[in-house]
DSSP file (Angstrom, degrees, kcal/mol; ACC not computed):
  #  RESIDUE AA STRUCTURE BP1 BP2  ACC     N-H-->O    O-->H-N    N-H-->O    O-->H-N    TCO  KAPPA ALPHA  PHI   PSI    X-CA   Y-CA   Z-CA
    1    1 A M     >        0   0    0      0, 0.0     4,-2.1     0, 0.0     5,-0.2   0.000 360.0 360.0 360.0 -14.3   -6.9   -3.3   -4.3
    2    2 A T  H  >  +     0   0    0      1,-0.2     4,-2.2     2,-0.2     5,-0.2   0.845 360.0  55.0 -68.0 -29.4   -7.8   -6.8   -5.5
    3    3 A E  H  > S+     0   0    0      1,-0.2     4,-2.1     2,-0.2    -1,-0.2   0.903 109.5  47.6 -68.7 -35.4   -5.7   -6.3   -8.6
    4    4 A L  H  > S+     0   0    0      2,-0.2     4,-2.8     1,-0.2     5,-0.5   0.845 110.1  52.6 -71.2 -32.9   -2.7   -5.5   -6.3
    5    5 A R  H  X S+     0   0    0     -4,-2.1     4,-1.3     1,-0.2    -2,-0.2   0.893 112.7  44.1 -68.1 -37.7   -3.5   -8.5   -4.1
    6    6 A A  H  < S+     0   0    0     -4,-2.2    -2,-0.2    -5,-0.2    -1,-0.2   0.880 119.0  43.8 -68.4 -39.1   -3.5  -10.8   -7.2
    7    7 A K  H  < S+     0   0    0     -4,-2.1    -2,-0.2    -5,-0.2    -3,-0.2   0.924 130.7  19.1 -76.5 -49.3   -0.3   -9.2   -8.6
    8    8 A Y  H  < S-     0   0    0     -4,-2.8    -3,-0.2     2,-0.2    -2,-0.2   0.557  91.3-131.2-105.2  -9.3    1.8   -8.9   -5.5
    9    9 A K     <  +     0   0    0     -4,-1.3     2,-0.3    -5,-0.5    -4,-0.2   0.871  67.4 116.2  61.7  40.2    0.2  -11.4   -3.1
   10   10 A V        -     0   0    0     -6,-0.4    -1,-0.2     1,-0.1    -2,-0.2  -0.975  55.9-152.2-134.9 151.0    0.0   -9.0   -0.2
   11   11 A R  S    S+     0   0    0     -2,-0.3     2,-0.3     1,-0.2    -1,-0.1   0.848  78.0  13.4 -90.8 -36.5   -3.0   -7.5    1.6
   12   12 A S        -     0   0    0     -7,-0.1    -1,-0.2     2,-0.0     0, 0.0  -0.945  56.8-172.0-139.6 157.2   -1.5   -4.2    2.8
   13   13 A M        -     0   0    0     -2,-0.3     2,-0.2    -3,-0.1    59,-0.1  -0.985  36.6-102.0-144.9 146.2    1.6   -2.0    2.3
   14   14 A P        -     0   0    0      0, 0.0     2,-0.2     0, 0.0    -2,-0.0  -0.543  46.9-116.6 -67.8 136.9    2.9    1.1    4.0
   15   15 A I        -     0   0    0     -2,-0.2     2,-0.3    60,-0.0    60,-0.0  -0.477  36.8-173.1 -79.2 148.1    2.0    4.1    1.9
   16   16 A R    >   -     0   0    0     -2,-0.2     3,-1.5    22,-0.0     2,-0.2  -0.846  35.3 -81.8-132.4 164.9    4.8    6.2    0.4
   17   17 A K  T 3  S+     0   0    0     -2,-0.3    20,-0.2     1,-0.2     3,-0.1  -0.530 115.5  33.0 -66.4 133.9    5.3    9.3   -1.5
   18   18 A G  T 3  S+     0   0    0     18,-1.6    -1,-0.2     1,-0.4    19,-0.1   0.190  85.4 126.6 103.0 -16.6    4.7    8.7   -5.2
   19   19 A D    <   -     0   0    0     -3,-1.5    17,-2.3    57,-0.1     2,-0.5  -0.404  60.4-124.2 -67.8 153.2    2.0    5.9   -4.8
   20   20 A E  E     +AB  35  74A   0     54,-2.4    53,-3.3    15,-0.2    54,-1.5  -0.885  37.9 175.6 -99.6 128.6   -1.3    6.4   -6.6
   21   21 A V  E     -AB  34  72A   0     13,-3.0    13,-2.5    -2,-0.5     2,-0.4  -0.862  24.9-142.9-131.4 162.0   -4.3    6.3   -4.3
   22   22 A Q  E     - B   0  71A   0     49,-2.3    49,-2.3    -2,-0.3     2,-0.6  -0.996  22.3-127.5-126.8 134.4   -8.1    6.8   -4.5
   23   23 A V  E     + B   0  70A   0      9,-0.5     7,-1.8    -2,-0.4    47,-0.2  -0.700  32.2 170.6 -78.4 118.4  -10.1    8.5   -1.7
   24   24 A V        +     0   0    0     45,-2.3     2,-0.3    -2,-0.6    46,-0.2   0.525  58.6  40.2-110.3  -9.3  -12.9    6.1   -0.8
   25   25 A R  S    S+     0   0    0     44,-1.2     3,-0.2     3,-0.1     2,-0.1  -0.981  88.0  33.8-139.9 151.9  -14.3    7.7    2.3
   26   26 A G  S >  S-     0   0    0     -2,-0.3     3,-1.0     1,-0.2    39,-0.0  -0.428  97.6 -51.7 104.7-178.7  -15.1   11.2    3.5
   27   27 A E  T 3  S+     0   0    0      1,-0.3    -1,-0.2    -2,-0.1     0, 0.0   0.821 131.2  53.9 -65.0 -37.7  -16.2   14.5    2.0
   28   28 A K  T 3  S+     0   0    0     -3,-0.2    -1,-0.3     2,-0.0    -5,-0.2  -0.002  75.9 155.5 -91.3  30.1  -13.5   14.5   -0.7
   29   29 A K    <   +     0   0    0     -3,-1.0     2,-0.3    -5,-0.1    -5,-0.2  -0.363  18.9 179.3 -61.8 131.6  -14.5   11.0   -2.0
   30   30 A E        -     0   0    0     -7,-1.8    -2,-0.0     2,-0.1    -1,-0.0  -0.889  39.4-144.1-133.5 161.6  -13.4   10.6   -5.6
   31   31 A N  S    S+     0   0    0     -2,-0.3     2,-0.3    -9,-0.1    -1,-0.1   0.468  83.1  78.3-103.0  -6.3  -13.5    8.0   -8.4
   32   32 A T  S    S-     0   0    0     -9,-0.1    -9,-0.5     1,-0.0     2,-0.3  -0.729  77.5-125.3-103.0 153.9  -10.2    9.1   -9.8
   33   33 A S        -     0   0    0     -2,-0.3     2,-0.3   -11,-0.1   -11,-0.2  -0.664  24.3-173.8 -97.1 154.7   -6.7    8.3   -8.4
   34   34 A A  E     -A   21   0A   0    -13,-2.5   -13,-3.0    -2,-0.3     2,-0.1  -0.958  28.0-100.6-142.6 156.9   -4.0   10.9   -7.5
   35   35 A K  E     -A   20   0A   0     -2,-0.3    14,-2.3   -15,-0.2     2,-0.4  -0.472  34.8-113.7 -81.1 148.8   -0.4   10.7   -6.5
   36   36 A V  E     -C   48   0B   0    -17,-2.3   -18,-1.6   -20,-0.2    12,-0.3  -0.704  30.3-177.8 -79.8 128.9    0.7   11.1   -2.8
   37   37 A V  E     +     0   0B   0     10,-3.4     2,-0.3    -2,-0.4    11,-0.2   0.847  64.7   7.9 -95.0 -42.8    2.7   14.3   -2.3
   38   38 A K  E     -C   47   0B   0      9,-1.3     9,-2.5   -22,-0.1     2,-0.4  -0.967  56.0-156.1-140.5 154.8    3.6   14.0    1.4
   39   39 A V  E     -C   46   0B   0     -2,-0.3     2,-0.8     7,-0.2     7,-0.2  -0.980   3.5-166.7-134.1 119.9    3.3   11.5    4.1
   40   40 A Y  E  >> +C   45   0B   0      5,-3.1     5,-1.9    -2,-0.4     4,-1.0  -0.875   7.2 179.6-103.8  98.7    3.3   12.6    7.8
   41   41 A R  T  45S+     0   0    0     -2,-0.8    -1,-0.2     1,-0.2     3,-0.1   0.849  79.4  55.8 -71.2 -32.1    3.8    9.4    9.8
   42   42 A K  T  45S+     0   0    0      1,-0.2    -1,-0.2     2,-0.1    -2,-0.0   0.856 117.2  33.9 -71.2 -34.2    3.7   11.3   13.1
   43   43 A K  T  45S-     0   0    0      2,-0.2    -1,-0.2    -3,-0.0    -2,-0.2   0.517 105.3-124.4 -96.5  -3.6    0.3   12.8   12.4
   44   44 A F  T  <5 +     0   0    0     -4,-1.0     2,-0.3     1,-0.2    -3,-0.2   0.923  67.8 130.6  56.6  48.6   -1.0    9.8   10.5
   45   45 A I  E   < -C   40   0B   0     -5,-1.9    -5,-3.1    21,-0.2     2,-0.3  -0.983  40.4-165.8-133.3 141.2   -1.8   12.1    7.5
   46   46 A I  E     -CD  39  65B   0     19,-2.6    19,-3.0    -2,-0.3     2,-0.4  -0.923  10.7-147.2-119.8 154.0   -1.1   11.9    3.8
   47   47 A Q  E     -CD  38  64B   0     -9,-2.5   -10,-3.4    -2,-0.3    -9,-1.3  -0.964  15.1-164.7-118.6 134.0   -1.4   14.7    1.3
   48   48 A I  E >   -C   36   0B   0     15,-0.5     3,-0.6    -2,-0.4    15,-0.2  -0.751  31.6-106.4-117.0 170.1   -2.4   14.0   -2.4
   49   49 A E  E 3  S+     0   0B   0    -14,-2.3    -1,-0.1    -2,-0.3   -13,-0.1   0.921 115.2  36.2 -55.7 -52.4   -2.2   16.1   -5.5
   50   50 A R  E 3  S+     0   0B   0    -15,-0.2     2,-1.6     1,-0.1    -1,-0.2   0.528  89.7  98.4 -84.3  -6.2   -5.9   16.9   -5.9
   51   51 A G  E <   +     0   0B   0     -3,-0.6    12,-2.8    12,-0.1     2,-0.3  -0.617  54.4 137.1 -88.5  86.6   -6.8   17.3   -2.3
   52   52 A Q  E     - D   0  62B   0     -2,-1.6     2,-0.4    10,-0.3     8,-0.0  -0.938  38.5-153.7-131.6 152.3   -6.6   21.2   -1.9
   53   53 A C  E     - D   0  61B   0      8,-2.9     8,-2.7    -2,-0.3     2,-0.5  -0.973  20.7-125.1-124.0 142.8   -8.7   23.8   -0.1
   54   54 A R  E     - D   0  60B   0     -2,-0.4     6,-0.2     6,-0.2     2,-0.1  -0.726  23.0-144.9 -91.2 131.0   -8.9   27.4   -1.1
   55   55 A K    >   -     0   0    0      4,-3.3     3,-1.4    -2,-0.5    -1,-0.0  -0.354  29.9-102.4 -84.5 169.5   -8.2   30.0    1.5
   56   56 A S  T 3  S+     0   0    0      1,-0.3    -1,-0.1     2,-0.1    -2,-0.0   0.799 121.1  55.8 -67.1 -26.0   -9.9   33.3    1.9
   57   57 A N  T 3  S-     0   0    0      2,-0.1    -1,-0.3     1,-0.0     3,-0.1   0.484 121.7-104.4 -85.9  -0.5   -6.9   35.1    0.3
   58   58 A G  S <  S+     0   0    0     -3,-1.4    -2,-0.1     1,-0.4     2,-0.1   0.260  80.6 124.4 104.1 -11.8   -7.1   32.9   -2.8
   59   59 A S        -     0   0    0     -5,-0.1    -4,-3.3     1,-0.1    -1,-0.4  -0.399  58.3-121.1 -80.7 162.5   -4.1   30.6   -2.1
   60   60 A Y  E     -D   54   0B   0     -6,-0.2    -6,-0.2    -2,-0.1    -1,-0.1  -0.819  21.3-165.2-106.6 142.0   -4.5   26.8   -2.0
   61   61 A V  E     -D   53   0B   0     -8,-2.7    -8,-2.9    -2,-0.3     2,-0.1  -0.988  26.2-115.1-124.2 134.9   -3.6   24.6    1.1
   62   62 A P  E     -D   52   0B   0      0, 0.0     2,-0.3     0, 0.0   -10,-0.3  -0.450  27.1-132.4 -69.5 142.9   -3.3   20.8    0.8
   63   63 A I  E     -     0   0B   0    -12,-2.8   -15,-0.5   -15,-0.2     2,-0.4  -0.743  15.7-127.9 -93.2 142.3   -5.8   18.8    2.8
   64   64 A G  E     -D   47   0B   0     -2,-0.3     2,-0.4   -17,-0.1   -17,-0.2  -0.721  22.3-165.6 -89.6 138.8   -4.7   15.9    5.0
   65   65 A F  E     -D   46   0B   0    -19,-3.0   -19,-2.6    -2,-0.4     5,-0.1  -0.963  22.4-120.7-123.5 140.3   -6.2   12.5    4.6
   66   66 A H    >   -     0   0    0     -2,-0.4     3,-2.3   -21,-0.2   -21,-0.2  -0.602  25.3-126.5 -76.3 141.1   -6.0    9.6    7.0
   67   67 A P  G >  S+     0   0    0      0, 0.0     3,-1.2     0, 0.0    -1,-0.1   0.742 106.5  64.8 -62.5 -20.7   -4.5    6.5    5.2
   68   68 A S  G 3  S+     0   0    0      1,-0.2    -2,-0.0     3,-0.0    -3,-0.0   0.638  95.5  60.9 -75.4 -10.5   -7.4    4.3    6.2
   69   69 A N  G <  S+     0   0    0     -3,-2.3   -45,-2.3   -45,-0.1   -44,-1.2   0.324  99.9  66.1 -97.2   8.7   -9.6    6.5    4.0
   70   70 A V  E <   -B   23   0A   0     -3,-1.2     2,-0.4   -47,-0.2   -47,-0.2  -0.914  66.7-144.2-129.5 157.8   -7.7    5.7    0.8
   71   71 A V  E     -B   22   0A   0    -49,-2.3   -49,-2.3    -2,-0.3     2,-0.4  -0.975  23.2-125.1-119.9 131.6   -7.0    2.7   -1.4
   72   72 A I  E     +B   21   0A   0     -2,-0.4   -51,-0.3   -51,-0.2   -68,-0.2  -0.623  30.6 172.3 -74.9 128.3   -3.6    2.2   -3.1
   73   73 A H  E     +     0   0A   0    -53,-3.3     2,-0.4    -2,-0.4   -52,-0.2   0.758  67.9  17.3 -97.7 -38.4   -4.1    1.7   -6.9
   74   74 A K  E    S-B   20   0A   0    -54,-1.5   -54,-2.4   -70,-0.0    -1,-0.3  -0.996  70.4-141.6-143.0 129.8   -0.5    1.8   -8.0
   75   75 A L        -     0   0    0     -2,-0.4     2,-0.9   -56,-0.2   -56,-0.1  -0.693  14.7-133.4 -91.2 144.4    2.8    1.3   -6.1
   76   76 A K        -     0   0    0     -2,-0.3     2,-0.4   -59,-0.1   -57,-0.1  -0.869  33.0-152.6 -93.8 107.4    5.9    3.2   -6.8
   77   77 A L        +     0   0    0     -2,-0.9     2,-0.2     4,-0.1     3,-0.0  -0.691  24.4 162.4 -92.0 129.7    8.4    0.3   -6.8
   78   78 A D     >  -     0   0    0     -2,-0.4     4,-2.1     1,-0.0     5,-0.2  -0.672  56.5 -85.7-124.7-175.4   12.0    0.8   -5.9
   79   79 A R  H  > S+     0   0    0     -2,-0.2     4,-2.0     1,-0.2     5,-0.2   0.931 126.3  47.3 -60.5 -50.8   14.7   -1.7   -4.9
   80   80 A D  H  > S+     0   0    0      1,-0.2     4,-1.9     2,-0.2    -1,-0.2   0.892 112.9  47.9 -59.4 -44.6   13.8   -1.7   -1.2
   81   81 A R  H  > S+     0   0    0      1,-0.2     4,-2.3     2,-0.2    -1,-0.2   0.864 108.6  53.8 -74.3 -30.6   10.0   -2.1   -1.8
   82   82 A R  H  X S+     0   0    0     -4,-2.1     4,-2.3     2,-0.2    -1,-0.2   0.911 109.6  49.4 -63.9 -40.8   10.5   -4.9   -4.4
   83   83 A S  H  X S+     0   0    0     -4,-2.0     4,-2.4     2,-0.2    -2,-0.2   0.868 109.4  51.7 -67.3 -33.5   12.5   -6.8   -1.7
   84   84 A L  H  X S+     0   0    0     -4,-1.9     4,-2.6     2,-0.2     5,-0.2   0.934 110.6  48.3 -64.8 -45.0    9.8   -6.2    0.8
   85   85 A L  H  X S+     0   0    0     -4,-2.3     4,-2.6     1,-0.2    -2,-0.2   0.886 110.8  51.4 -61.8 -39.0    7.2   -7.6   -1.6
   86   86 A D  H  X S+     0   0    0     -4,-2.3     4,-2.4     2,-0.2    -1,-0.2   0.928 110.9  47.8 -65.1 -44.7    9.4  -10.6   -2.2
   87   87 A R  H  X S+     0   0    0     -4,-2.4     4,-1.5     2,-0.2    -2,-0.2   0.903 113.8  46.5 -62.2 -40.0    9.8  -11.3    1.5
   88   88 A K  H  X S+     0   0    0     -4,-2.6     4,-0.7     1,-0.2    -2,-0.2   0.920 114.3  47.8 -69.3 -39.3    6.1  -11.0    2.1
   89   89 A A  H >X S+     0   0    0     -4,-2.6     3,-0.7    -5,-0.2     4,-0.5   0.866 107.6  56.2 -66.8 -34.6    5.2  -13.2   -0.9
   90   90 A A  H >< S+     0   0    0     -4,-2.4     3,-1.0     1,-0.3    -1,-0.2   0.883 103.4  55.4 -68.6 -32.7    7.8  -15.8    0.2
   91   91 A G  H 3< S+     0   0    0     -4,-1.5    -1,-0.3     1,-0.2    -2,-0.2   0.744 103.7  55.6 -67.7 -21.1    6.0  -16.1    3.6
   92   92 A K  H << S+     0   0    0     -3,-0.7    -1,-0.2    -4,-0.7    -2,-0.2   0.548  81.6 108.9 -87.9  -8.5    2.7  -16.8    1.9
   93   93 A L  S << S-     0   0    0     -3,-1.0     3,-0.1    -4,-0.5    -3,-0.0  -0.407  76.2-110.8 -72.2 146.5    4.0  -19.9   -0.1
   94   94 A P        -     0   0    0      0, 0.0     2,-0.2     0, 0.0    -1,-0.1  -0.453  41.5 -92.8 -72.1 147.8    2.7  -23.2    1.0
   95   95 A P        -     0   0    0      0, 0.0     3,-0.3     0, 0.0     0, 0.0  -0.442  34.1-166.3 -66.0 130.7    5.3  -25.5    2.6
   96   96 A T  S    S+     0   0    0      1,-0.2     2,-0.7    -2,-0.2     3,-0.2   0.745  79.6  55.1 -88.7 -25.3    6.8  -27.8    0.1
   97   97 A D        +     0   0    0      1,-0.2     3,-0.3     3,-0.0    -1,-0.2  -0.548  61.3 145.6-110.9  68.2    8.5  -30.3    2.4
   98   98 A K  S    S+     0   0    0     -2,-0.7     2,-1.1    -3,-0.3    -1,-0.2   0.923  72.1  42.2 -72.5 -46.3    5.5  -31.3    4.5
   99   99 A N        +     0   0    0     -3,-0.2    -1,-0.3     1,-0.2    -3,-0.0  -0.743  69.5 165.4-100.5  86.2    6.6  -34.9    5.1
  100  100 A K        +     0   0    0     -2,-1.1     2,-0.5    -3,-0.3    -1,-0.2   0.686  53.4  73.5 -80.6 -16.7   10.2  -34.4    5.7
  101  101 A Y        -     0   0    0     -3,-0.1     2,-0.2     4,-0.0    -1,-0.0  -0.861  69.6-153.8 -99.8 129.1   10.9  -37.9    7.2
  102  102 A T     >  -     0   0    0     -2,-0.5     4,-1.6     1,-0.1     5,-0.1  -0.472  28.9-109.9 -94.0 169.3   11.0  -40.8    4.8
  103  103 A E  H  > S+     0   0    0      1,-0.2     4,-2.0     2,-0.2     5,-0.1   0.817 118.0  56.9 -69.0 -30.8   10.3  -44.4    5.7
  104  104 A E  H  > S+     0   0    0      1,-0.2     4,-1.0     2,-0.2    -1,-0.2   0.874 106.2  48.7 -69.6 -35.5   14.0  -45.3    5.2
  105  105 A A  H  4 S+     0   0    0      1,-0.2    -2,-0.2     2,-0.2    -1,-0.2   0.870 112.9  46.8 -70.8 -36.6   15.0  -42.7    7.8
  106  106 A I  H  < S+     0   0    0     -4,-1.6    -2,-0.2     1,-0.2    -1,-0.2   0.870 108.0  56.8 -72.4 -36.3   12.5  -43.9   10.4
  107  107 A G  H  <        0   0    0     -4,-2.0    -1,-0.2     1,-0.3    -2,-0.2   0.758 360.0 360.0 -66.7 -28.2   13.4  -47.7    9.8
  108  108 A N     <        0   0    0     -4,-1.0    -1,-0.3    -3,-0.1    -2,-0.1   0.502 360.0 360.0 -76.2 360.0   17.1  -47.2   10.6
């Protein structure tokens, strides 16, 4: 995540479908990244491409991961998300007009 912090100047972002994440905690911990397939905001669960479990009849079912157990590696940027990043980064800029009163304004 440090690369994303350096690039976008934000600490956290809401996860969305299409982002690339890596599972860093739990039984399914991996070193590879996978895309987010579904996001259930009500259940606080995300489903990723490679997170599947095999059922007794042979079919596969996606496993749900809590978003705190994954790290975002690559953001899927669209127009709304870019504007969100711009707003967050603008709030982090240091104030440029620290001494806004000049000596001339005070002397009058």
